[in-house]
VEXBA-518745 format. One line per field, with one value per residue (C-alpha): residue number from 1; residue in one letter; chain; y, z, x. Coordinates in nm, 4 decimals, decimal comma, always signed. Each point is the difference from the previous one (the first is absolute). Example, Ala and Ser with C-alpha at 12.3 -4.5 7.8 and 13.67 -1.06 7.14 Angstrom:
2
k: c(1 / 2)
r: c(A / S)
c: c(A / A)
y: c(-0,4500 / +0,3440)
z: c(+0,7800 / -0,0660)
x: c(+1,2300 / +0,1370)
//
This chain:
438
k: c(1 / 2 / 3 / 4 / 5 / 6 / 7 / 8 / 9 / 10 / 11 / 12 / 13 / 14 / 15 / 16 / 17 / 18 / 19 / 20 / 21 / 22 / 23 / 24 / 25 / 26 / 27 / 28 / 29 / 30 / 31 / 32 / 33 / 34 / 35 / 36 / 37 / 38 / 39 / 40 / 41 / 42 / 43 / 44 / 45 / 46 / 47 / 48 / 49 / 50 / 51 / 52 / 53 / 54 / 55 / 56 / 57 / 58 / 59 / 60 / 61 / 62 / 63 / 64 / 65 / 66 / 67 / 68 / 69 / 70 / 71 / 72 / 73 / 74 / 75 / 76 / 77 / 78 / 79 / 80 / 81 / 82 / 83 / 84 / 85 / 86 / 87 / 88 / 89 / 90 / 91 / 92 / 93 / 94 / 95 / 96 / 97 / 98 / 99 / 100 / 101 / 102 / 103 / 104 / 105 / 106 / 107 / 108 / 109 / 110 / 111 / 112 / 113 / 114 / 115 / 116 / 117 / 118 / 119 / 120 / 121 / 122 / 123 / 124 / 125 / 126 / 127 / 128 / 129 / 130 / 131 / 132 / 133 / 134 / 135 / 136 / 137 / 138 / 139 / 140 / 141 / 142 / 143 / 144 / 145 / 146 / 147 / 148 / 149 / 150 / 151 / 152 / 153 / 154 / 155 / 156 / 157 / 158 / 159 / 160 / 161 / 162 / 163 / 164 / 165 / 166 / 167 / 168 / 169 / 170 / 171 / 172 / 173 / 174 / 175 / 176 / 177 / 178 / 179 / 180 / 181 / 182 / 183 / 184 / 185 / 186 / 187 / 188 / 189 / 190 / 191 / 192 / 193 / 194 / 195 / 196 / 197 / 198 / 199 / 200 / 201 / 202 / 203 / 204 / 205 / 206 / 207 / 208 / 209 / 210 / 211 / 212 / 213 / 214 / 215 / 216 / 217 / 218 / 219 / 220 / 221 / 222 / 223 / 224 / 225 / 226 / 227 / 228 / 229 / 230 / 231 / 232 / 233 / 234 / 235 / 236 / 237 / 238 / 239 / 240 / 241 / 242 / 243 / 244 / 245 / 246 / 247 / 248 / 249 / 250 / 251 / 252 / 253 / 254 / 255 / 256 / 257 / 258 / 259 / 260 / 261 / 262 / 263 / 264 / 265 / 266 / 267 / 268 / 269 / 270 / 271 / 272 / 273 / 274 / 275 / 276 / 277 / 278 / 279 / 280 / 281 / 282 / 283 / 284 / 285 / 286 / 287 / 288 / 289 / 290 / 291 / 292 / 293 / 294 / 295 / 296 / 297 / 298 / 299 / 300 / 301 / 302 / 303 / 304 / 305 / 306 / 307 / 308 / 309 / 310 / 311 / 312 / 313 / 314 / 315 / 316 / 317 / 318 / 319 / 320 / 321 / 322 / 323 / 324 / 325 / 326 / 327 / 328 / 329 / 330 / 331 / 332 / 333 / 334 / 335 / 336 / 337 / 338 / 339 / 340 / 341 / 342 / 343 / 344 / 345 / 346 / 347 / 348 / 349 / 350 / 351 / 352 / 353 / 354 / 355 / 356 / 357 / 358 / 359 / 360 / 361 / 362 / 363 / 364 / 365 / 366 / 367 / 368 / 369 / 370 / 371 / 372 / 373 / 374 / 375 / 376 / 377 / 378 / 379 / 380 / 381 / 382 / 383 / 384 / 385 / 386 / 387 / 388 / 389 / 390 / 391 / 392 / 393 / 394 / 395 / 396 / 397 / 398 / 399 / 400 / 401 / 402 / 403 / 404 / 405 / 406 / 407 / 408 / 409 / 410 / 411 / 412 / 413 / 414 / 415 / 416 / 417 / 418 / 419 / 420 / 421 / 422 / 423 / 424 / 425 / 426 / 427 / 428 / 429 / 430 / 431 / 432 / 433 / 434 / 435 / 436 / 437 / 438)
r: c(M / T / T / A / A / V / K / P / D / S / T / R / P / D / T / G / K / L / L / Q / E / A / G / L / T / A / F / L / V / L / M / L / A / L / P / M / G / G / F / E / T / V / G / K / T / V / G / L / S / L / N / I / R / P / L / Y / I / I / V / P / V / I / V / A / F / I / G / R / F / V / L / L / L / I / W / G / R / A / R / P / Q / P / R / G / A / Q / G / P / P / M / M / D / Q / V / A / R / G / I / S / S / S / A / V / Y / V / V / P / V / V / F / L / F / A / A / L / L / P / F / L / P / F / S / N / R / Y / L / I / D / T / A / T / S / V / L / I / Y / V / M / L / G / W / G / L / N / I / V / V / G / L / A / G / L / L / D / L / G / Y / V / A / F / Y / A / V / G / A / Y / S / Y / A / L / L / A / T / E / F / G / W / S / F / W / A / C / L / P / L / A / G / V / F / A / A / V / A / G / I / M / L / G / F / P / V / L / R / L / R / G / D / Y / L / A / I / V / T / L / G / F / G / E / I / I / R / L / I / L / L / N / W / Y / D / V / T / N / G / P / D / G / I / S / R / I / P / R / P / S / F / F / G / L / E / F / T / R / R / P / K / E / G / V / E / A / F / H / Q / Y / F / D / I / P / Y / S / G / E / H / R / V / I / F / L / Y / F / L / I / L / A / L / A / L / L / T / N / V / F / T / Q / R / I / R / R / L / P / I / G / R / A / W / E / A / L / R / E / D / E / I / A / C / R / S / L / G / I / N / P / T / N / T / K / L / T / A / F / G / L / G / A / M / F / G / G / F / A / G / A / F / F / A / T / R / Q / G / F / I / S / P / E / S / F / T / F / I / E / S / A / I / I / L / A / I / V / V / L / G / G / M / G / S / Q / I / G / V / V / L / A / A / V / V / L / I / V / L / P / E / L / G / R / A / L / E / Q / F / R / M / L / V / F / G / G / A / M / V / A / I / M / V / W / R / P / R / G / L / L / A / Y / R / E / P / T / I / L / L / H / G / R / R / R / G / G / T / P)
c: c(A / A / A / A / A / A / A / A / A / A / A / A / A / A / A / A / A / A / A / A / A / A / A / A / A / A / A / A / A / A / A / A / A / A / A / A / A / A / A / A / A / A / A / A / A / A / A / A / A / A / A / A / A / A / A / A / A / A / A / A / A / A / A / A / A / A / A / A / A / A / A / A / A / A / A / A / A / A / A / A / A / A / A / A / A / A / A / A / A / A / A / A / A / A / A / A / A / A / A / A / A / A / A / A / A / A / A / A / A / A / A / A / A / A / A / A / A / A / A / A / A / A / A / A / A / A / A / A / A / A / A / A / A / A / A / A / A / A / A / A / A / A / A / A / A / A / A / A / A / A / A / A / A / A / A / A / A / A / A / A / A / A / A / A / A / A / A / A / A / A / A / A / A / A / A / A / A / A / A / A / A / A / A / A / A / A / A / A / A / A / A / A / A / A / A / A / A / A / A / A / A / A / A / A / A / A / A / A / A / A / A / A / A / A / A / A / A / A / A / A / A / A / A / A / A / A / A / A / A / A / A / A / A / A / A / A / A / A / A / A / A / A / A / A / A / A / A / A / A / A / A / A / A / A / A / A / A / A / A / A / A / A / A / A / A / A / A / A / A / A / A / A / A / A / A / A / A / A / A / A / A / A / A / A / A / A / A / A / A / A / A / A / A / A / A / A / A / A / A / A / A / A / A / A / A / A / A / A / A / A / A / A / A / A / A / A / A / A / A / A / A / A / A / A / A / A / A / A / A / A / A / A / A / A / A / A / A / A / A / A / A / A / A / A / A / A / A / A / A / A / A / A / A / A / A / A / A / A / A / A / A / A / A / A / A / A / A / A / A / A / A / A / A / A / A / A / A / A / A / A / A / A / A / A / A / A / A / A / A / A / A / A / A / A / A / A / A / A / A / A / A / A / A / A / A / A / A / A / A / A / A / A / A / A / A / A / A / A / A / A / A / A / A / A / A / A / A / A / A / A / A / A / A / A / A / A / A / A)
y: c(+1,1862 / +0,1175 / -0,2544 / +0,0932 / +0,0348 / -0,2960 / +0,1181 / -0,1424 / -0,2780 / +0,2543 / -0,2943 / -0,1384 / +0,1041 / +0,2514 / -0,1981 / +0,3331 / +0,1200 / -0,3534 / -0,0264 / +0,4007 / -0,0775 / -0,3793 / +0,1797 / +0,3114 / -0,2646 / -0,2122 / +0,3327 / +0,0994 / -0,3704 / +0,0134 / +0,3596 / -0,1797 / -0,3517 / +0,2060 / +0,1337 / -0,2819 / -0,3141 / +0,0326 / +0,0708 / -0,1805 / +0,0665 / -0,2567 / +0,0146 / -0,0333 / -0,0105 / +0,3552 / +0,1788 / -0,1030 / -0,0115 / +0,0879 / -0,3039 / +0,0300 / -0,2609 / +0,0559 / -0,3111 / +0,1980 / +0,2822 / -0,1470 / -0,2910 / +0,2871 / +0,2128 / -0,2924 / -0,0767 / +0,3164 / +0,0818 / -0,3234 / +0,0112 / +0,3718 / -0,1014 / -0,3127 / +0,1976 / +0,3352 / -0,2650 / -0,1800 / +0,3178 / +0,1122 / -0,2830 / -0,0562 / +0,1650 / +0,2782 / -0,1153 / +0,0938 / +0,2485 / -0,1050 / -0,2760 / -0,0638 / -0,2314 / +0,0241 / -0,0571 / -0,4060 / +0,0874 / +0,2124 / -0,3087 / -0,1647 / +0,1711 / -0,0015 / -0,3623 / -0,0523 / +0,2674 / -0,1867 / -0,3351 / +0,1067 / -0,2996 / -0,2097 / +0,0952 / +0,0890 / -0,2933 / -0,1787 / +0,2844 / -0,0622 / -0,3323 / -0,0209 / +0,2319 / -0,2441 / -0,2562 / +0,1442 / -0,0358 / -0,4449 / +0,0383 / -0,2778 / +0,2668 / +0,2827 / +0,1268 / +0,2544 / +0,2373 / -0,0383 / +0,0200 / +0,2874 / +0,1939 / -0,0553 / +0,1331 / +0,3243 / -0,0042 / -0,0175 / +0,2718 / +0,2175 / -0,1087 / +0,1180 / +0,3391 / +0,0361 / -0,0912 / +0,2636 / +0,2826 / -0,1159 / +0,0979 / +0,3948 / +0,0188 / -0,2479 / +0,0220 / +0,3917 / +0,1112 / +0,1916 / -0,0031 / -0,1442 / -0,0127 / -0,0640 / -0,2892 / -0,1718 / +0,2067 / -0,2518 / -0,2696 / +0,1321 / +0,1165 / -0,3541 / -0,1324 / +0,1928 / +0,0090 / -0,3860 / +0,0217 / +0,2342 / -0,1657 / -0,3695 / +0,0936 / +0,2872 / -0,1579 / -0,4060 / +0,0219 / -0,2375 / +0,0375 / -0,0542 / +0,2251 / +0,2771 / -0,0851 / +0,1841 / +0,3025 / -0,0067 / +0,0837 / +0,2545 / +0,1614 / +0,0107 / +0,1159 / +0,2849 / +0,1147 / -0,0341 / +0,2280 / +0,2601 / +0,0123 / +0,0116 / +0,3662 / +0,1886 / -0,1511 / +0,0446 / +0,3060 / -0,1675 / -0,1784 / -0,1515 / +0,0914 / +0,2266 / -0,3000 / -0,2196 / +0,2510 / +0,0095 / -0,3727 / -0,0136 / +0,2322 / -0,1785 / -0,3088 / +0,1723 / +0,1635 / -0,3404 / -0,1687 / +0,2979 / -0,0075 / -0,3732 / +0,0616 / +0,2662 / -0,0792 / -0,1878 / -0,0709 / -0,1378 / -0,1831 / -0,0783 / +0,2263 / -0,1421 / -0,2839 / -0,1416 / -0,2770 / -0,3163 / -0,3073 / +0,0464 / -0,3071 / -0,2645 / -0,0869 / -0,3222 / -0,2477 / -0,0006 / +0,0345 / -0,2647 / +0,1529 / -0,0724 / -0,0938 / -0,2305 / +0,0160 / +0,1880 / +0,1459 / -0,1880 / -0,0739 / +0,0994 / -0,2801 / +0,0564 / -0,0867 / -0,2776 / -0,1501 / +0,0548 / -0,2086 / -0,2537 / +0,0861 / +0,0362 / +0,3864 / +0,2247 / +0,3426 / +0,0109 / -0,0816 / +0,4021 / +0,1059 / -0,1649 / +0,1058 / +0,3370 / -0,0457 / -0,1008 / +0,2714 / +0,2407 / -0,1929 / +0,0804 / +0,3314 / +0,1136 / -0,2308 / +0,1939 / +0,3209 / -0,1145 / -0,0708 / +0,3356 / +0,1516 / -0,1625 / +0,0594 / +0,3033 / +0,1460 / -0,1233 / +0,1821 / +0,4217 / +0,0711 / -0,1845 / +0,1724 / +0,3211 / -0,0850 / -0,1088 / +0,3476 / +0,1972 / -0,1803 / +0,1337 / +0,3534 / +0,1548 / +0,2694 / -0,2364 / -0,1830 / +0,3090 / +0,0596 / -0,3197 / +0,0695 / -0,1958 / +0,1403 / +0,0297 / +0,0117 / -0,3020 / -0,1768 / +0,0916 / -0,0853 / -0,3499 / -0,0640 / +0,1062 / -0,1696 / -0,3278 / -0,0417 / +0,0899 / -0,2309 / -0,3284 / +0,1999 / -0,0312 / -0,3499 / -0,1092 / +0,2081 / -0,1983 / -0,3486 / +0,1981 / +0,0346 / -0,3372 / -0,1681 / +0,1707 / +0,0272 / +0,3574 / +0,2649 / +0,3328 / +0,3564 / -0,1304 / -0,2733 / +0,2867 / +0,2644 / +0,1263 / -0,2945 / -0,1922 / +0,2264 / -0,0137 / -0,3481 / +0,0099 / +0,2630 / -0,1896 / -0,3095 / +0,1655 / +0,2126 / -0,2561 / -0,2766 / +0,2585 / +0,2556 / -0,1566 / -0,3439 / -0,2690 / -0,2638 / +0,2235 / +0,0968 / -0,3904 / -0,0030 / +0,2470 / -0,0722 / -0,3073 / +0,1702 / +0,2616 / -0,2037 / -0,3724 / +0,1698 / +0,1729 / -0,3556 / -0,2140 / +0,2618 / -0,0813 / -0,1892 / +0,2858 / +0,1869 / +0,3150 / +0,0730 / -0,1295 / +0,3284 / +0,0894 / -0,2659 / +0,1096 / +0,3488 / -0,1410 / -0,2109 / +0,2349 / +0,2651 / -0,2462 / -0,0483 / +0,3496 / +0,0696 / -0,2621 / +0,0101 / +0,3238 / -0,0138 / -0,3105 / -0,3583 / -0,0536 / +0,3749 / -0,1222 / +0,0618 / -0,0213 / +0,2424 / -0,1790 / +0,0793 / +0,0589 / +0,1590 / -0,2203 / -0,3072 / -0,2019 / +0,0486 / -0,2349 / +0,0211 / +0,0545 / +0,4026 / +0,1409)
z: c(-4,9530 / +0,2449 / +0,1939 / +0,3691 / +0,0700 / +0,1250 / +0,3599 / +0,0581 / +0,2272 / +0,3410 / +0,1759 / -0,2682 / +0,0530 / -0,1734 / -0,2000 / -0,0661 / +0,3325 / +0,1808 / -0,2039 / +0,0720 / +0,3574 / -0,0134 / -0,2034 / +0,2254 / +0,3104 / -0,1990 / -0,0652 / +0,3520 / +0,0855 / -0,2500 / +0,1961 / +0,3191 / -0,1740 / -0,1397 / +0,2820 / +0,2556 / -0,1835 / -0,3468 / +0,0568 / +0,2090 / +0,1085 / -0,0858 / +0,1783 / -0,1970 / +0,0338 / -0,0297 / +0,1029 / -0,0452 / -0,3487 / -0,0535 / -0,0963 / -0,1701 / +0,0849 / -0,2788 / +0,1689 / +0,2982 / -0,1904 / -0,2631 / +0,2171 / +0,2428 / -0,2886 / -0,1354 / +0,2946 / +0,0970 / -0,2916 / -0,0880 / +0,3979 / -0,0240 / -0,3264 / +0,1707 / +0,2886 / -0,1528 / -0,2626 / +0,3327 / +0,1658 / -0,3483 / +0,0058 / +0,3797 / +0,0477 / +0,1774 / +0,3311 / -0,0675 / +0,1960 / +0,3120 / +0,0262 / +0,3400 / +0,1495 / +0,1304 / -0,2831 / +0,0146 / +0,2308 / +0,2533 / +0,0058 / +0,0989 / +0,2339 / +0,1770 / -0,0351 / +0,1250 / +0,3135 / +0,0331 / +0,0511 / +0,2164 / +0,2408 / -0,2028 / -0,1766 / +0,2966 / +0,1658 / -0,3561 / +0,0010 / +0,3220 / +0,0197 / -0,3176 / +0,1540 / +0,3206 / -0,1947 / -0,3033 / +0,1607 / -0,0175 / -0,3110 / -0,2544 / -0,2370 / +0,2913 / +0,0396 / +0,1820 / -0,2751 / -0,0560 / +0,4085 / -0,0163 / -0,2642 / +0,1762 / +0,3578 / -0,2268 / -0,1306 / +0,3808 / +0,1005 / -0,2674 / +0,1138 / +0,3923 / -0,1685 / -0,2414 / +0,2649 / +0,2357 / -0,2537 / -0,1226 / +0,3632 / -0,0997 / -0,3404 / -0,0340 / +0,2693 / +0,1359 / -0,3502 / +0,0434 / -0,2671 / +0,1729 / -0,2235 / +0,2933 / +0,1590 / -0,0540 / +0,2648 / +0,3153 / -0,2045 / +0,0875 / +0,3401 / +0,0893 / -0,1771 / +0,1646 / +0,3769 / -0,0549 / -0,1524 / +0,3214 / +0,2504 / -0,1223 / -0,0030 / +0,2095 / +0,3159 / -0,1292 / +0,0118 / -0,1370 / -0,3209 / +0,2113 / +0,2199 / -0,2691 / -0,1755 / +0,1752 / +0,0665 / -0,3732 / -0,0475 / +0,2710 / -0,1135 / -0,3705 / +0,1351 / +0,2156 / -0,3592 / -0,1523 / +0,2644 / -0,0609 / -0,3607 / +0,0524 / +0,2353 / -0,2921 / -0,2986 / +0,1965 / -0,2578 / -0,2675 / -0,2978 / -0,3589 / -0,1705 / +0,3274 / +0,2146 / -0,2223 / -0,0274 / +0,3226 / +0,1043 / -0,2739 / +0,1054 / +0,3753 / -0,1839 / -0,1478 / +0,3285 / +0,1850 / -0,2352 / -0,0199 / +0,4210 / -0,0681 / -0,2569 / +0,2011 / +0,4103 / -0,0280 / +0,3759 / +0,0275 / -0,3224 / -0,1360 / -0,3056 / -0,3793 / +0,1297 / +0,1825 / +0,3131 / -0,0480 / +0,1975 / +0,0971 / +0,1999 / -0,1418 / +0,1866 / +0,2142 / +0,0585 / +0,3138 / +0,0923 / -0,2845 / -0,1860 / -0,4226 / -0,0302 / -0,0524 / +0,3490 / +0,2320 / +0,3033 / +0,2843 / +0,2598 / -0,2805 / -0,2022 / -0,3637 / -0,1922 / -0,1432 / +0,2722 / +0,2209 / -0,2314 / -0,1081 / -0,3904 / -0,1978 / -0,0774 / -0,2898 / -0,0758 / -0,1294 / +0,3731 / +0,0339 / -0,3184 / +0,0575 / +0,3495 / -0,1295 / -0,2811 / +0,2979 / +0,2501 / -0,2712 / -0,1125 / +0,4094 / -0,0207 / -0,3481 / +0,1183 / +0,3422 / -0,1835 / -0,1994 / +0,2773 / +0,1977 / -0,2847 / -0,0549 / +0,3568 / +0,0003 / -0,3116 / +0,1907 / +0,2811 / +0,0298 / -0,0964 / -0,2768 / -0,1042 / +0,0826 / -0,2667 / -0,2618 / +0,0541 / -0,0216 / -0,3570 / -0,0762 / +0,1065 / +0,2465 / +0,0290 / +0,1010 / +0,2002 / +0,2310 / -0,0216 / +0,1925 / +0,2445 / -0,0800 / +0,0995 / -0,3595 / +0,2209 / +0,1906 / -0,3044 / -0,1961 / +0,3008 / +0,0493 / -0,3566 / -0,0692 / +0,3541 / -0,0557 / -0,3712 / +0,0825 / +0,3005 / -0,2327 / -0,2338 / +0,2943 / +0,0825 / -0,3687 / +0,0381 / +0,2973 / -0,2129 / -0,2715 / +0,2230 / +0,1507 / -0,3555 / -0,1825 / +0,2768 / -0,1152 / -0,1016 / -0,1119 / -0,1558 / -0,3039 / +0,0787 / +0,0818 / -0,3570 / -0,1331 / -0,1999 / +0,2583 / +0,1072 / -0,3606 / +0,0065 / +0,2852 / -0,1329 / -0,3541 / +0,1972 / +0,1976 / -0,3208 / -0,2069 / +0,2019 / +0,0621 / +0,2565 / +0,3411 / -0,1359 / +0,2437 / -0,3111 / -0,2566 / +0,1970 / +0,0355 / -0,4152 / -0,1038 / +0,2037 / -0,1364 / -0,3183 / +0,0434 / +0,1865 / -0,1808 / -0,3309 / -0,0260 / +0,1477 / -0,2903 / -0,2393 / +0,1104 / -0,3430 / -0,1914 / +0,1273 / -0,1361 / -0,1013 / +0,3481 / +0,1101 / -0,3381 / +0,0437 / +0,3553 / -0,0807 / -0,3379 / +0,2667 / +0,2326 / -0,3065 / -0,1084 / +0,3312 / +0,0548 / -0,3382 / +0,0552 / +0,3921 / +0,0946 / +0,3410 / +0,1009 / -0,0850 / +0,2856 / +0,0207 / +0,1286 / +0,3448 / +0,2224 / +0,2990 / +0,3272 / +0,1758 / -0,1486 / +0,1426 / -0,0817 / -0,1319 / -0,3299 / -0,2315 / -0,2649 / -0,3284 / +0,1723 / +0,0577 / +0,3424)
x: c(-3,7944 / +0,2383 / +0,2207 / +0,0868 / +0,3503 / +0,1792 / +0,1822 / +0,3296 / +0,0192 / +0,1666 / +0,1182 / +0,2004 / +0,3844 / +0,2042 / +0,2938 / +0,1675 / -0,0023 / +0,0871 / +0,3072 / +0,0892 / -0,0235 / +0,1790 / +0,2848 / +0,0025 / +0,0545 / +0,2450 / +0,2089 / +0,0144 / +0,1018 / +0,2980 / +0,1068 / +0,0337 / +0,1602 / +0,2868 / +0,1683 / -0,1294 / +0,0585 / +0,1360 / +0,3892 / +0,2333 / +0,3649 / +0,2554 / +0,3287 / +0,3213 / +0,3193 / +0,0499 / -0,3509 / -0,3433 / -0,2202 / -0,3691 / -0,1830 / -0,3170 / -0,2871 / -0,2888 / -0,2257 / +0,0108 / -0,1911 / -0,1845 / -0,1981 / -0,1501 / -0,0934 / -0,1791 / -0,1727 / -0,0830 / -0,1574 / -0,1781 / -0,1071 / -0,1506 / -0,1639 / -0,1542 / -0,1169 / -0,1569 / -0,1818 / -0,1536 / -0,0667 / -0,1706 / -0,2280 / -0,1357 / -0,3843 / -0,0198 / -0,2279 / -0,3780 / -0,1500 / -0,1652 / +0,2126 / +0,1210 / +0,2553 / +0,3837 / +0,3027 / +0,1282 / +0,2935 / -0,2352 / -0,2489 / +0,3109 / +0,1389 / -0,3744 / +0,0204 / +0,3416 / -0,0990 / -0,3241 / +0,1826 / +0,3210 / -0,1958 / +0,0865 / +0,3283 / +0,1984 / +0,0034 / +0,1173 / +0,2814 / +0,0995 / +0,0277 / +0,2180 / +0,1918 / +0,0609 / +0,1078 / +0,1990 / +0,3214 / -0,1416 / -0,0883 / +0,2307 / +0,0389 / +0,1481 / +0,3286 / +0,2387 / -0,0095 / -0,4212 / -0,0039 / +0,2339 / -0,2229 / -0,3280 / +0,1398 / +0,1243 / -0,3681 / -0,1634 / +0,2633 / -0,1916 / -0,3299 / +0,0575 / +0,1261 / -0,2752 / -0,2836 / +0,1513 / +0,0274 / -0,3771 / -0,1235 / +0,1971 / -0,1100 / -0,2951 / -0,1923 / +0,0860 / +0,0824 / +0,2840 / +0,2430 / +0,4034 / +0,2972 / +0,2211 / -0,1004 / +0,3208 / +0,1249 / -0,1556 / +0,1018 / +0,3557 / -0,0713 / -0,1046 / +0,2993 / +0,2641 / -0,1928 / +0,0127 / +0,3430 / +0,1910 / -0,2428 / +0,1681 / +0,3378 / +0,0650 / -0,1797 / -0,0430 / -0,3863 / -0,1797 / -0,2639 / -0,2361 / +0,0294 / +0,0882 / -0,2808 / -0,2443 / +0,2432 / +0,0444 / -0,3785 / +0,0476 / +0,2030 / -0,1313 / -0,2762 / +0,1245 / +0,1731 / -0,4062 / -0,1115 / +0,2741 / -0,0459 / -0,3988 / +0,0518 / +0,1356 / -0,2136 / -0,3883 / -0,0847 / +0,1532 / -0,2044 / +0,0643 / +0,2814 / +0,1746 / -0,0138 / +0,1681 / +0,3281 / +0,0061 / +0,0152 / +0,2285 / +0,2592 / -0,1010 / +0,1528 / +0,3228 / +0,0633 / +0,0054 / +0,2122 / +0,2622 / -0,0066 / +0,1049 / +0,2284 / +0,2178 / -0,0782 / +0,3207 / +0,0994 / -0,3557 / -0,1053 / +0,3062 / -0,0922 / +0,0531 / +0,1989 / -0,3359 / -0,0296 / +0,0650 / +0,0507 / -0,4025 / -0,0991 / -0,2913 / -0,2954 / +0,0276 / -0,3057 / -0,0890 / +0,4041 / +0,1228 / +0,2231 / +0,0304 / +0,3622 / +0,2287 / +0,2244 / -0,1664 / +0,1935 / +0,0845 / -0,2856 / -0,2744 / -0,1894 / -0,0731 / -0,3183 / +0,0812 / +0,1489 / -0,3206 / -0,2279 / +0,3428 / -0,0214 / +0,2665 / +0,1280 / -0,1324 / +0,0508 / -0,3739 / -0,1294 / +0,0291 / -0,1166 / -0,3404 / +0,0290 / +0,0269 / -0,3228 / -0,1733 / +0,0452 / -0,0682 / -0,3233 / -0,1310 / +0,1050 / -0,1617 / -0,3470 / +0,0144 / +0,0513 / -0,3319 / -0,2032 / +0,0919 / -0,0956 / -0,3093 / -0,1625 / +0,0938 / -0,1517 / -0,3554 / +0,0892 / -0,1024 / +0,3608 / +0,0164 / -0,3732 / +0,1857 / +0,2820 / -0,2914 / -0,1472 / +0,2786 / +0,0867 / -0,3214 / -0,0531 / +0,1949 / -0,2392 / -0,3446 / +0,3061 / +0,0029 / -0,3420 / -0,0490 / +0,2024 / +0,2827 / +0,3456 / +0,1865 / +0,3120 / -0,0308 / -0,0752 / +0,2699 / +0,2678 / -0,1765 / +0,0380 / +0,3886 / +0,0555 / -0,1389 / +0,1083 / +0,3209 / +0,0018 / -0,0570 / +0,2913 / +0,2108 / -0,0906 / +0,1222 / +0,3052 / +0,1403 / -0,0728 / +0,1527 / +0,3519 / -0,0278 / -0,0316 / +0,3179 / +0,1597 / +0,1314 / -0,1242 / +0,0929 / -0,1476 / -0,0262 / -0,2722 / -0,2236 / -0,0222 / -0,3068 / -0,0454 / -0,1400 / -0,2645 / -0,0976 / -0,0076 / -0,2227 / -0,2007 / -0,0825 / -0,0744 / -0,2634 / -0,1091 / +0,0139 / -0,2012 / -0,2871 / +0,0336 / -0,1195 / -0,0244 / +0,1741 / -0,0407 / +0,1404 / +0,2983 / +0,0819 / -0,0612 / +0,2007 / +0,2793 / +0,0273 / +0,0052 / +0,2476 / +0,2522 / -0,0779 / +0,0191 / +0,3671 / +0,1341 / -0,2026 / +0,1682 / +0,3846 / -0,0058 / -0,0471 / +0,3104 / +0,0266 / -0,3589 / -0,1321 / -0,0881 / -0,0804 / -0,2734 / -0,1354 / -0,0291 / -0,1879 / -0,2348 / -0,0508 / -0,0933 / -0,2293 / -0,1931 / -0,0086 / -0,2246 / -0,2341 / -0,0286 / +0,0617 / -0,1659 / +0,1704 / +0,0231 / -0,3210 / -0,1331 / -0,3422 / -0,0420 / -0,2597 / -0,1428 / +0,1763 / -0,3187 / -0,4099 / -0,2079 / -0,2966 / +0,1697 / +0,0205 / -0,2930 / -0,0453 / +0,1516 / +0,3197 / -0,0889 / +0,0254)
//
């Protein structure tokens, strides 16, 4: 009598392979931990001495080994999805739910943002951080026009940011113009710079377009650095005027004949008045950017951007002019970068070429890609993650950027298409069918 051979359970993980993978991961962490945290220099009366820190080596290796083993064990026990099963992953369902419930989410977020300076736990540091987040939200929405809607990879967006900042700084310091008069001009100058960039790159796509835009951003920075007679070179521009509230300045002792904000409203002077005013100013500019972008997406030019992003050849066959479409995307996206640059200059009171390096373009592009290209809510969420996370990591001191980098890697592994990658077409030909499918 023969007995059937018992097939081994293919779903049971191989412990030996798991230990091998975990050991390899621990070895790599050991090689990284040795130079990064395993040694420290201690000053002595004569020279320096090198000390070994065992805990900074042992703890990361153990955590990496156990963490890798547990992750592989969980993944090994995960059952594959049955054939024929449908339905998006959990994060796609979350993205779909957020997109569909935007009508209810956006008012709540706006109400929270409007009441933030007046909440019991609010302080100057929190308002300053929220202001920085809103600057990057506005920049992300501006770049989203170029990258998310038109599908043009732009690595030199910081150039338009710099043009707007220097335009306002020069007009305000040299000619004495107010912020409200310089703000639209900063957007116009940045838009002109975007159109000037658009002309040479009309025939380029993909990586070639990214290289040219990267070079354009560096050209602008070098011009600001070397044109000393106009931009003051590496010394930058200081004493940039602050914006006023309908002519009321936020100062303790205003000039003769000028009434200050606290004097007009008969309240005690506080330095937080100007901080709160700047917060509401950038909030209004960001909302204006969002409303404009949402409206223009439904216009023919917005649909032309999406057609250009999907297929340029099909776009030409439909009679759409790719040249004009690209120029409008570059120009409008740059305009909002110029607005944000003008606000940055008046908020800081000092600007220099070091404020507009490539890392700024990388952060703005990371916000767009991480949030999900074309997603307005995703840009907000990604800006909060990328700007607030390093601030929360200040308590970690030298490990702050290491934790930040690890979080970014984790997001890219779990959500490579962005946090809210789900996006529906702007306009549907036959409306939405039941079940959520167009």
